[in-house]
C-alpha positions as a LaTeX table, in Angstrom:
\begin{tabular}{lrrr}
\hline
Residue & $x$ (\AA) & $y$ (\AA) & $z$ (\AA) \\
\hline
Unk1 & 89.57 & 135.39 & 153.26 \\
Unk2 & 88.69 & 133.78 & 149.93 \\
Unk3 & 86.98 & 135.53 & 147.06 \\
Unk4 & 84.78 & 132.56 & 146.15 \\
Unk5 & 85.09 & 130.98 & 142.74 \\
Unk6 & 86.83 & 132.57 & 139.76 \\
Unk7 & 84.96 & 134.26 & 136.93 \\
Unk8 & 85.22 & 131.91 & 133.97 \\
Unk9 & 85.18 & 133.21 & 130.41 \\
Unk10 & 84.75 & 131.26 & 127.20 \\
Unk11 & 86.26 & 132.51 & 123.91 \\
Unk12 & 84.61 & 130.82 & 120.91 \\
Unk13 & 86.54 & 131.09 & 117.67 \\
Unk14 & 85.52 & 131.41 & 114.03 \\
Unk15 & 85.61 & 128.61 & 111.47 \\
Unk16 & 82.38 & 128.27 & 109.49 \\
Unk17 & 80.50 & 125.02 & 110.07 \\
Unk18 & 83.47 & 123.78 & 112.13 \\
Unk19 & 82.03 & 126.08 & 114.79 \\
Unk20 & 79.37 & 123.43 & 115.45 \\
Unk21 & 82.06 & 121.94 & 117.69 \\
Unk22 & 81.31 & 124.80 & 120.11 \\
Unk23 & 77.97 & 123.14 & 120.87 \\
Unk24 & 79.79 & 120.02 & 122.04 \\
Unk25 & 82.09 & 122.16 & 124.19 \\
Unk26 & 79.12 & 123.82 & 125.91 \\
Unk27 & 77.42 & 120.47 & 126.44 \\
Unk28 & 80.38 & 118.96 & 128.29 \\
Unk29 & 81.04 & 122.08 & 130.36 \\
Unk30 & 77.41 & 121.92 & 131.53 \\
Unk31 & 77.67 & 118.20 & 132.30 \\
Unk32 & 80.81 & 118.83 & 134.36 \\
Unk33 & 79.19 & 121.79 & 136.18 \\
Unk34 & 81.81 & 124.25 & 134.93 \\
Unk35 & 80.09 & 127.64 & 135.27 \\
Unk36 & 80.50 & 130.11 & 132.42 \\
Unk37 & 80.16 & 133.76 & 133.41 \\
Unk38 & 80.91 & 135.40 & 130.08 \\
Unk39 & 81.40 & 134.47 & 126.43 \\
Unk40 & 83.12 & 136.19 & 123.54 \\
Unk41 & 82.66 & 135.00 & 119.98 \\
Unk42 & 83.94 & 135.59 & 116.47 \\
Unk43 & 81.84 & 134.56 & 113.47 \\
Unk44 & 80.30 & 131.12 & 114.15 \\
Unk45 & 81.48 & 131.45 & 117.75 \\
Unk46 & 79.37 & 134.60 & 118.02 \\
Unk47 & 76.32 & 132.81 & 116.65 \\
Unk48 & 76.60 & 129.80 & 118.98 \\
Unk49 & 77.47 & 131.96 & 121.99 \\
Unk50 & 74.55 & 134.33 & 121.47 \\
Unk51 & 71.99 & 131.57 & 120.94 \\
Unk52 & 73.26 & 129.86 & 124.09 \\
Unk53 & 72.94 & 133.18 & 125.92 \\
Unk54 & 69.34 & 133.50 & 124.70 \\
Unk55 & 68.60 & 130.35 & 126.72 \\
Unk56 & 68.84 & 127.55 & 124.16 \\
Unk57 & 70.41 & 124.43 & 125.65 \\
Unk58 & 73.23 & 122.56 & 123.87 \\
Unk59 & 70.69 & 119.86 & 122.94 \\
Unk60 & 68.41 & 122.48 & 121.38 \\
Unk61 & 71.36 & 124.00 & 119.52 \\
Unk62 & 72.19 & 120.50 & 118.23 \\
Unk63 & 68.64 & 120.16 & 116.88 \\
Unk64 & 68.80 & 123.60 & 115.24 \\
Unk65 & 72.11 & 122.68 & 113.61 \\
Unk66 & 70.71 & 119.40 & 112.28 \\
Unk67 & 67.91 & 121.29 & 110.52 \\
Unk68 & 70.20 & 124.03 & 109.17 \\
Unk69 & 70.35 & 123.97 & 105.37 \\
Unk70 & 71.80 & 126.43 & 102.88 \\
Unk71 & 68.41 & 127.25 & 101.40 \\
Unk72 & 67.41 & 128.85 & 104.71 \\
Unk73 & 70.28 & 131.32 & 104.83 \\
Unk74 & 71.75 & 131.81 & 101.36 \\
Unk75 & 70.25 & 134.55 & 99.20 \\
Unk76 & 72.50 & 135.01 & 96.18 \\
Unk77 & 72.73 & 138.39 & 94.47 \\
Unk78 & 74.63 & 139.89 & 91.55 \\
Unk79 & 77.99 & 140.43 & 93.27 \\
Unk80 & 79.16 & 143.90 & 94.14 \\
Unk81 & 80.26 & 143.68 & 97.76 \\
Unk82 & 79.48 & 139.98 & 98.16 \\
Unk83 & 77.66 & 137.02 & 96.62 \\
Unk84 & 75.19 & 136.59 & 99.51 \\
Unk85 & 72.91 & 139.42 & 100.63 \\
Unk86 & 72.56 & 138.01 & 104.15 \\
Unk87 & 68.93 & 139.04 & 104.71 \\
Unk88 & 67.76 & 135.44 & 105.04 \\
Unk89 & 70.34 & 134.52 & 107.65 \\
Unk90 & 69.68 & 137.73 & 109.58 \\
Unk91 & 65.97 & 136.94 & 109.74 \\
Unk92 & 66.73 & 133.39 & 110.84 \\
Unk93 & 69.05 & 134.60 & 113.60 \\
Unk94 & 66.42 & 137.10 & 114.78 \\
Unk95 & 63.87 & 134.29 & 114.99 \\
Unk96 & 66.18 & 131.97 & 116.95 \\
Unk97 & 67.36 & 134.82 & 119.17 \\
Unk98 & 63.73 & 135.72 & 119.96 \\
Unk99 & 64.42 & 139.32 & 118.98 \\
Unk100 & 66.69 & 139.83 & 121.99 \\
Unk101 & 69.51 & 142.29 & 122.47 \\
Unk102 & 73.05 & 141.32 & 123.49 \\
Unk103 & 72.73 & 143.02 & 126.86 \\
Unk104 & 69.79 & 140.70 & 127.67 \\
Unk105 & 71.84 & 137.51 & 127.31 \\
Unk106 & 73.02 & 135.19 & 130.07 \\
Unk107 & 75.95 & 134.45 & 130.26 \\
Unk108 & 77.14 & 137.94 & 129.35 \\
Unk109 & 78.17 & 138.11 & 125.72 \\
Unk110 & 80.57 & 140.15 & 123.61 \\
Unk111 & 80.67 & 139.80 & 119.82 \\
Unk112 & 83.75 & 140.53 & 117.71 \\
Unk113 & 83.46 & 142.16 & 114.29 \\
Unk114 & 85.93 & 143.84 & 111.93 \\
Unk115 & 85.64 & 147.38 & 110.54 \\
Unk116 & 86.72 & 146.66 & 106.97 \\
Unk117 & 87.40 & 150.33 & 106.20 \\
Unk118 & 89.62 & 151.08 & 109.19 \\
Unk119 & 91.01 & 147.60 & 109.76 \\
Unk120 & 89.97 & 147.75 & 113.40 \\
Unk121 & 88.34 & 145.35 & 115.82 \\
Unk122 & 84.84 & 146.44 & 116.85 \\
Unk123 & 83.33 & 144.82 & 119.95 \\
Unk124 & 79.64 & 144.70 & 120.82 \\
Unk125 & 78.22 & 144.01 & 124.28 \\
Unk126 & 75.00 & 145.85 & 123.42 \\
Unk127 & 72.73 & 145.93 & 120.41 \\
Unk128 & 70.40 & 143.78 & 118.34 \\
Unk129 & 71.65 & 140.17 & 118.36 \\
Unk130 & 70.61 & 139.51 & 114.75 \\
Unk131 & 72.38 & 142.57 & 113.33 \\
Unk132 & 75.59 & 142.13 & 115.31 \\
Unk133 & 75.91 & 138.37 & 114.68 \\
Unk134 & 75.11 & 138.94 & 111.00 \\
Unk135 & 78.09 & 141.33 & 110.93 \\
Unk136 & 80.38 & 138.88 & 112.71 \\
Unk137 & 79.67 & 136.05 & 110.23 \\
Unk138 & 80.09 & 138.21 & 107.11 \\
Unk139 & 83.02 & 136.49 & 105.40 \\
Unk140 & 84.61 & 139.13 & 103.13 \\
Unk141 & 83.82 & 138.59 & 99.48 \\
Unk142 & 81.08 & 136.08 & 100.27 \\
Unk143 & 78.60 & 138.01 & 102.41 \\
Unk144 & 77.70 & 141.63 & 101.86 \\
Unk145 & 79.08 & 143.56 & 104.88 \\
Unk146 & 76.69 & 144.71 & 107.62 \\
Unk147 & 76.55 & 148.42 & 108.39 \\
Unk148 & 76.03 & 149.36 & 112.06 \\
Unk149 & 76.39 & 152.90 & 113.40 \\
Unk150 & 78.00 & 153.96 & 110.14 \\
Unk151 & 80.68 & 151.23 & 110.34 \\
Unk152 & 81.04 & 148.69 & 107.53 \\
Unk153 & 81.54 & 145.43 & 109.39 \\
Unk154 & 82.69 & 141.96 & 108.34 \\
Unk155 & 83.67 & 138.64 & 109.92 \\
Unk156 & 85.21 & 138.96 & 113.39 \\
Unk157 & 87.64 & 136.18 & 112.52 \\
Unk158 & 89.44 & 138.49 & 110.11 \\
Unk159 & 90.97 & 140.41 & 113.01 \\
Unk160 & 90.43 & 138.17 & 116.06 \\
Unk161 & 90.06 & 134.48 & 115.27 \\
Unk162 & 89.82 & 133.32 & 118.91 \\
Unk163 & 88.83 & 136.34 & 121.05 \\
Unk164 & 90.81 & 135.63 & 124.21 \\
Unk165 & 91.81 & 139.23 & 124.94 \\
Unk166 & 88.17 & 140.30 & 124.64 \\
Unk167 & 86.98 & 137.81 & 127.27 \\
Unk168 & 89.80 & 138.88 & 129.59 \\
Unk169 & 88.69 & 142.46 & 129.01 \\
Unk170 & 85.25 & 141.42 & 130.29 \\
Unk171 & 86.83 & 140.41 & 133.58 \\
Unk172 & 87.48 & 136.69 & 133.27 \\
Unk173 & 89.89 & 135.20 & 135.81 \\
Unk174 & 90.12 & 131.93 & 133.89 \\
Unk175 & 89.81 & 131.82 & 130.10 \\
Unk176 & 88.79 & 128.74 & 128.14 \\
Unk177 & 89.53 & 129.30 & 124.45 \\
Unk178 & 88.14 & 127.15 & 121.63 \\
Unk179 & 90.00 & 127.20 & 118.32 \\
Unk180 & 88.06 & 125.46 & 115.54 \\
Unk181 & 90.44 & 126.43 & 112.75 \\
Unk182 & 92.39 & 123.89 & 110.76 \\
Unk183 & 95.36 & 124.76 & 108.60 \\
Unk184 & 95.81 & 122.22 & 105.84 \\
Unk185 & 99.25 & 122.03 & 104.27 \\
Unk186 & 99.01 & 121.89 & 100.48 \\
Unk187 & 95.27 & 122.55 & 100.59 \\
Unk188 & 93.19 & 121.75 & 97.52 \\
Unk189 & 91.66 & 125.09 & 96.56 \\
Unk190 & 88.72 & 124.75 & 94.18 \\
Unk191 & 86.32 & 127.61 & 94.94 \\
Unk192 & 86.41 & 131.26 & 95.93 \\
Unk193 & 85.29 & 130.20 & 99.40 \\
Unk194 & 88.27 & 127.81 & 99.66 \\
Unk195 & 90.55 & 130.73 & 98.80 \\
Unk196 & 88.96 & 132.98 & 101.44 \\
Unk197 & 89.11 & 130.37 & 104.20 \\
Unk198 & 92.64 & 129.21 & 103.44 \\
Unk199 & 93.84 & 132.82 & 103.33 \\
Unk200 & 92.29 & 133.57 & 106.72 \\
Unk201 & 93.79 & 130.39 & 108.18 \\
Unk202 & 97.25 & 131.38 & 106.95 \\
Unk203 & 96.96 & 134.95 & 108.27 \\
Unk204 & 95.84 & 133.89 & 111.72 \\
Unk205 & 98.11 & 130.89 & 112.33 \\
Unk206 & 100.71 & 132.87 & 114.26 \\
Unk207 & 98.12 & 135.03 & 116.02 \\
Unk208 & 96.41 & 131.94 & 117.45 \\
Unk209 & 99.71 & 130.77 & 118.92 \\
Unk210 & 99.89 & 134.05 & 120.83 \\
Unk211 & 96.29 & 133.62 & 121.99 \\
Unk212 & 97.13 & 130.17 & 123.32 \\
Unk213 & 99.72 & 131.76 & 125.60 \\
Unk214 & 97.11 & 134.32 & 126.75 \\
Unk215 & 94.44 & 131.72 & 127.55 \\
Unk216 & 94.29 & 129.47 & 130.60 \\
Unk217 & 93.14 & 126.47 & 128.55 \\
Unk218 & 93.06 & 126.17 & 124.75 \\
Unk219 & 90.76 & 123.51 & 123.28 \\
Unk220 & 91.24 & 122.45 & 119.65 \\
Unk221 & 88.42 & 120.10 & 118.57 \\
Unk222 & 89.28 & 119.92 & 114.85 \\
Unk223 & 92.05 & 117.36 & 114.38 \\
Unk224 & 91.48 & 116.77 & 110.66 \\
Unk225 & 90.29 & 118.84 & 107.75 \\
Unk226 & 86.58 & 119.72 & 107.85 \\
Unk227 & 85.01 & 121.78 & 105.10 \\
Unk228 & 83.76 & 125.05 & 106.67 \\
Unk229 & 80.69 & 124.84 & 104.40 \\
Unk230 & 79.91 & 121.18 & 105.18 \\
Unk231 & 76.82 & 121.89 & 107.26 \\
Unk232 & 75.82 & 118.23 & 106.90 \\
Unk233 & 78.60 & 117.03 & 109.23 \\
Unk234 & 76.80 & 118.30 & 112.32 \\
Unk235 & 77.01 & 115.20 & 114.53 \\
Unk236 & 80.69 & 114.56 & 113.85 \\
Unk237 & 81.65 & 118.18 & 114.52 \\
Unk238 & 79.66 & 118.41 & 117.75 \\
Unk239 & 81.15 & 115.10 & 118.90 \\
Unk240 & 84.63 & 116.45 & 118.23 \\
Unk241 & 83.85 & 119.37 & 120.54 \\
Unk242 & 82.62 & 117.02 & 123.25 \\
Unk243 & 85.67 & 114.76 & 123.03 \\
Unk244 & 88.20 & 117.58 & 123.03 \\
Unk245 & 86.53 & 119.24 & 126.03 \\
Unk246 & 86.43 & 116.02 & 128.04 \\
Unk247 & 90.16 & 115.70 & 127.42 \\
Unk248 & 90.65 & 119.14 & 129.03 \\
Unk249 & 88.23 & 118.90 & 131.97 \\
Unk250 & 90.94 & 117.86 & 134.43 \\
Unk251 & 93.07 & 120.82 & 133.36 \\
Unk252 & 90.14 & 123.23 & 133.71 \\
Unk253 & 89.26 & 121.96 & 137.18 \\
Unk254 & 92.91 & 122.15 & 138.20 \\
Unk255 & 93.04 & 125.79 & 137.06 \\
Unk256 & 89.93 & 126.58 & 139.11 \\
Unk257 & 91.34 & 124.87 & 142.19 \\
Unk258 & 94.68 & 126.66 & 141.83 \\
Unk259 & 92.95 & 130.03 & 141.52 \\
Unk260 & 90.87 & 129.34 & 144.64 \\
Unk261 & 93.94 & 128.23 & 146.61 \\
Unk262 & 95.75 & 131.44 & 145.68 \\
Unk263 & 92.89 & 133.52 & 147.10 \\
Unk264 & 93.15 & 132.08 & 150.63 \\
\hline
\end{tabular}
């Protein structure tokens, strides 16, 4: 007796504006009728995943991304714990998320953050979307950390760049992971942000290889260097997500068919 179809989980990784590629991934999965039962996200993956869970279509997310400019989310302060206060971006997320809570989202969502004091991964499947996503995108040294339940939280990508284990923890039978990182050999480091991003890429290179083994399918849309702060490259980044996902559709469908065969 078969168990029906497998539960499919999507793990969306961190990577600044390169995370726009996640929108292209979602678009193609919808076009190919690949059902997504649950999503985990770190940093930009958390933002895209949550807004999708609110009910915004990939086309709507594309339009939001096209209108996204720094002036709407950057509020510089005299640095103490970060250069950007993060109040503007939190308000913007709350507006786009329609004030919803994570437990209200469909597909089910889990957001990854990092407790900067304890060096521990903190997962959220409940709570205010704006507050939790604001925590997950808080790049250390750039954004002021977000405090939730007494925990000082920063970017989920610090501890879990592509949250494959988290989506398996949610009960996924098949895991589709999306890695939007790009490690550039001999990178040209000009700004403090370049230093932060390159450091995170170096630290997580080996971890992502382990996550690839854990996932059923690993999609890597970014095949060349893309500035994580280049929010103007929306169309190219989304297209890269579409193309990479189309290249993996046969593999995804094969994994679903194999799972179903094994249940008979």
